[in-house]
N, C-alpha and C positions, 0 to 999 in steps of 0.2 A: 808639370802637366800643361798641355796645350789649352789655352782659354778659347773656347768656341761656344757659340750659342747652341742651346739644345734644339733638336729637331722636334717640332710638335707632333704628338700622336705617334711617335716612333718607338718600336719595341724590338730590340735585338734579342734573338733566341739562340743560345749557344748549345749545340748538340755535343754532349760529353759522355756518351755511353760506349764508345769504341773499345775494342780489346787490344789492338796494336800488336798482334801476334808476330808480325814481321820484324819487330824490334826486341824479340827475345834475345838474351836473358834479362835485359834491363826492364822491359815491359812485361808485367805479369798480370794474372787475373785480378789480384788484389790491388795492384797499382799500375794500371795501363798507361800508355805513353802520354796522355793528356795531363797527367800529374807529374811528369818528369821535366827536367831542365835540359835544354840543349843550347850551349853557348850563350846563356843568359842567367841572370839572377832570379828570373821568374820562370815558373813552369809554363808549358804551352797553354794551359787553361787560364792562368793569370795574364799571360800576354793577350789572349783572346778578349778578356774583359778590358784590359788597359787600352786596347785599340778603340773601343766604343765608349769608354768612360767619359770623354769630353762631350759626347754627342747627346747623352741622355742622363736623367737622374738614376740612381741605383735601383729604384723600385720599378724602372721600366725594362730592366734586364731579367731575362728568364734563362735558367739552365735546365736542360733535360738530361738526366743521367740514369744509370741503374741505381735502384734503391740502396744497394750495398755501398755506393760511393757518396751518399749524401753528406756524411760527416766530413769526408775529404774535401768535397766541394765547398762546404761551409767554412772549413778551416782555411782554405786557400782564397776564398772570396767572401770575407766577413761582411762587406758592405751591402751585399745583395740580401734582401729580406728572405727569411727562411721560407715564407709562403711562395716565393718565386723559384724555389729549387724543387724541381719535379722529379720524383723517384719512380722510375718504371719498375713494376714487379718483376719483369723479365724483358730481355731485348726483343723487340718486334720490328726492327728496321725503322727507316726514317718517316714513313707516311704516318703511322700512329703517333710517333713522338711530336711531329710537326702539327698534326691535327689537334692533339691534346693541348699544346701550347696555344694554338689559335683560339680554341674555345675559351680558355681562361683570359686571354687578352681581350676577347670580345665582351666578356662579362664586365670588365673594367672600362673599356673604351671601344664602342662599336665602330668608331672611325679609325681604329688603330691600324697602323702599317707595320708589318712584321718583317724582320730580316732573319733568314735562317743562316746561321754562321756555324763554323766548326771549331772545336776546342783543340784539335790536334794538327793544325797546319801552322806553318811559319809564313808571315807576311812581312817582308823587309821594308817596303815602301808604304809606311803607315799613313803619312799625310795624303798620298794619292788614294789610298784605300778609303779614308774618311771622306774625301771629296767625291769619290765615285758612289759612296753610299748616299750622300746628299742628292746626287743626280738621280740615282735609282729610286729614291723615295719620291721625288717629284714626278717621275714617269709612272710610278705605281699609283700616285694620287689620281692619275687620269684613268685608272681602272685596269691598266695592263699588269700582267705578271712579268717580272723582270729577273733575269739571271746575269751573273757576272761570268764572262768568258775570259779565260787566261790566254794571253798571247803565247802561242806555242814556240818553244825554242828548239825542238827536235821532233822527229816523227815517233813520239812515244806510243807504245802499245798498251800501257798500263792505265790510260785515262780514257773516259768517254769524250766525244767530240760534239761540238755544236756548229751547225752551218747557219750563217747569217744571210739574209736577203737584202731588201732595199733599205736605204737609210731613212729613218723616221724623223731624225732631227738631232740637235745638239743641246745637251743640258750640262751646265757647269763645265763646258769645255770638252765633254765626252760625247763621242758619236754613238748614237743609239740605233740599233738595227732591228728589223723584223727577224724573229727566230724561225728558221725554216724547219729544222729537224735536229733531233738528238741521234747520235750513233754510238752504240756501246763500244767497248774497247776493240779497235780494229786490228787486223794483222799489219805487219810492217809495210807491205806494198800499198795497202789502202791508206795508211797513215801518211806515207810519203806523197801519195796522190792528193790527199787533203791539203797538205802544206803547200803544194804547187799552186793550188787554186787561189790561195790567199783569203779564202772565205771561211776558214774554220778556226775555232778556238777550242781549248781544252775546257771540259765541263768542271767548274770549280765546286759544284754542289752548294753554292751560295745563291739564295733566292730572296727577292723582296716583293711583297704583295700586300694588298689590303686583306685583313683577316676575313672580312665578309666574302671576298672574292675566292680565297683558297678554300674556305668551307663550302662555298657553292660548288667548286670544282670537285671536291671530295664527295659531296652528296651525289653529283652527277656520275662520276667515273668510278667511285668506290663506295657504293651505297651501304655495303655491310660495315665498312669502317665508320661511315657517318652515323649509322644507327647506334653502334657501340659507343662512339664518342658522345652522342646525345644522352645515352643512359648514364654515363659517367658525369656529364655536365649537370644532369637533372638532380643527381645526388650530392653535388659538390658542397652545398650549404646545409647538409643534413648529417645526423650522426652516422648514417650508413655510408658516408663517403669512402672510407678505406675498404670496407667490405665489398662495395660495388666495384671499386677500382681493381681489387684483387680477383674478383670473379670475372669481370668483363675483359680485362686486359689480355689474358692468354687466348681469348677467342678472336681477337682482332687480327686481320690479315697481316702476315709477315712480309711486307712489301715496301720497296723504296718509293719515295715521292716521285722520283724520275720515271719509274716504270708505271706506277699506279695513276699518276696525274699528268706530269709534264709532257709525256709523249702524246697526250691527247689534246693538249691545250691549243687553241687556234690562234690567239692574238698575243702571244708572248713576245718579249723583246730581249735582246742580248746586248750587253755593253762590253765590248772587248777591251781589256785593260792589262797593263803590266804593273802588278803590285808587288813584285818580288816574291812570288808565291812558291811554296814548297810544301807538298803534302806529307813530308817526312814519312814516306811509306816504306822505307827500307833503310838499312845501314848505309847503302850507297848514297841515298838522299841526305842522310846525316853527314856523311863524309863531305859532300859538296857544300854543306852549310858551314862547316867549321873552318877556322883559320888553319893555314898550313905552314910548316917549316920550309927551309930551303930545299928539302928533298921531296916536297909534296906530301908530307905526312901530317895527318891530323891527330894530335895526341892530347889526351886528358889523363891526369894521374901520373904515377911513377912508371917510367919506361926507359930502357936503354936500347937504342936502335943502332945496329952496325950494318952498314950497306943495305939499308931498307929504303924503299921509295914508294911514294903514292899509296900509302896505307893508312888505315884507320885503327888506332890503338887506344882503347878506353880501359882504364884500371879503376876499380872501386877501392883498392887498398893494397893489393899485392904488387910487387915489382914485376913488370913484364919485360923480358929481354928477347929481342928478335935479331936474327943474323941472316943476311943475304936473301931477303924476301922482297917481293914487289907486288903491289896491287892486292893486299890481303886485308881482311877485317879480323881484329882480335878484340873481343869484348869480355871483360872479366867482372864477375859479381861475387858476392859472398859465397854462393853455393854452386856456381856454374861458370864455364868458360866456353865462348863461341869462337871458332876459328874457321874462316872460309875465304875463298877468293872473292874480291869485290864484285866481280861479274856474276857471282852466284848468290848475292845477298838476298834476292827475292825468295830463294829456296829455304830461308830460315823457317818459314811457315811449315815446311815439311818436318823440321825438327819438332815443332810444337805438336804436329799431328802424331809423330812417332811417340812422343811422351804420353799423349792421350791414349794411344793404342796400348801402351805398356802399363797404363794405370799409375804412372809416376806423378801423381797429383801435386806433390810437394814442390815440383819444379815448374809448374804451370803458372 
């Protein structure tokens, strides 16, 4: 473990409620992708905790997940106190999850600075990530809302984009810029135009802010959410805690923090950074992450490949034999097999939709 000094008043919040439908058949409703391993002895969730572990004591880390996953989270992250594992009665997108965590951190530490992190991304440059968090916390202490922008490597259309304005200064060696605007997932021509300007980053979905500041922003821009959160907060130390949570939670707006708050914030900052980020959003993203053989194939498990190039082959037990194929994805599990061209990996979500339409719940 890296020996680093803890960051005072710092509270990482790991969002771990995603469903990961694009990584079917490995990712399922009962075990979505944050609980899976990819080229590591640790799951994505465990990696998320390991990245911040040197920066804070375990009781400063919170995890927000679906209530049905609380046992899995506790099993994978036993050092985090049970009281810091927050189980949503149902998924309501990121704004309610973030607001809820902010209210609990404020109860313990009104000066708390919160980092919103994700449980289902890969970050390969861990030391850089820790240094940029330290920089972001210092900027947030001055009252700004901060987001991390990922240096784009291609005109991807699957990510949101952040445009930066003037340079605000340098913290811990990182340039910090005024955040001008968010743009939702653009078409290819727009993404190419963004990259030519040199002013755009991918939206990582990671934010750093004072808990007081984000709760003020929620109160201003999402008053219905704020009112609901305050009802939950008021009942937190009473016997009615669970009942109020179950009653109020389904009434909260099903809205992302980007749409509900960040698009309205006036004095936000962005730190563009290369942290070796991969959102593991498809089997194509997994292929890019895994080591390859001499033919460009990424293979896990038992496989015999004859004249096969640039393919992803994952076996959970059975032998997979491929002959004369290029650029394919083959993923085998106990009860299902996925086969598709690599450039159609995003369409796996259509398989999940078809299973739902047919009522084949056992495979979801």
